[in-house]
N, C-alpha and C positions, 0 to 999 in steps of 0.2 A: 873557838870556842873550845879546840882542844889544849891551848895553852891554858886558857882560864880553868880548864878540870884538872889538869895537870899543877896548877897550883895548889889543890886538895891533895896533891897525893895521891891521884889516880892514875892507873894504868889506863892509857888512850891511845886505841887505833884507828888510825884516819883513813879514808879509801878516798880517792881522785874522782871517779867514776862509778855510774851503776853495776855496774858489771863486776868493777874489784868488790864494792860493797858486799854483795850478792853470792859472790867467788867466796870472801873470805867468812860470811857467815855459814854458807853450805860448808864449806870445814869444818865449824865447830858445830854445826846443830844435824845435818847427814851422815855426813863423812867420822865426826867424833874425830876429828886429828885438830892439828893447830893449835893447840892449849888451850886453856879453861875458856868455855863462852863466857860475853861480858854478863857481866849484870843490870847493863840500864846499856838502852841502842838512843841515841842521842841523834837525827838525820833530819833534814830539811827535804821537803815534798817537792822543791826543784832540784833533782839532783843531775850532774852533769853524766847524759850516757843514759837518759831516758826520764820519759814524763813520771814525777812523782811516783803518782798512782801508781802507776804497771809496778814499781819496786816495792813501795809496798802491799801489792797484793801479791807480791814474790812473797813476802815477807811472811805473810799470813798460809801460805801453799808451803811455806819451810817449815808451818806449824812451831814457829817461833812465841817463845812462851816468855818475853823476857819486858818489862817496863819499858815501854814506849815514850819516847820526848820527841814532839815534834818541832820544827821550824815552818814556818806555814804563812803563806800571803793573808792570813783573814783568821779568826778566831769561827771557825765553822764548826757546831755543835753535832753537826751530820759528820765530818770528816772525825772529829773527835772519836763520837761509839762507832763509826766503821774501822776505824783500828786498834780502837782501844786504849788509846793513847794517855797518858795520865798525863798529859798537859802542853797545852799549844800557847807556841813562843812568835810573838809574830814580831820584826825587823821593823823601826833596831830596837835589842828589850836591854835590858839591863844583866848585864852577863855576872851578877850577883844574884839576880833572881832564879837564873836556870843554876848556877853552883846548887844554892840550895835546893832547888827540886829535886837534883841528882843523886845529892846529901840525903835527902830524905828518901830514897828509893835504897839507897846499899842495905842489902841484908846482913845484918850479925853484927859483921866487926870489923864494919868499918870500911875496910880497904873496897875498892871500886873498880872492877874493869870494866870500859865503856868501848865502846865503839861507835863513831861519830865520823862525818863528813869534815871536811874545813871550813 
């Protein structure tokens, strides 16, 4: 996913585990360090190191107010409503569709800082 988003000149930060993902987001949203926060978060509900729903709950606990795009096993309306996800993609999906959704979520100037899992 990250490489596909880089094609559109996005600055993509990837994490290889739930712990690393939440640590990085905590440094943006709780501690106010570690550069600019992401404009969009793209994440999988099956994150290595934790149940995906636990990680999504942790995002709520951090009070992250960034558009969320999920990769999930099904198009679950309850999941979308519970997380506030702007889109849910079910594998396999067309990377161009993901790129389009992310581009439409970019504020203002068209540059994007995303945070995603590989």
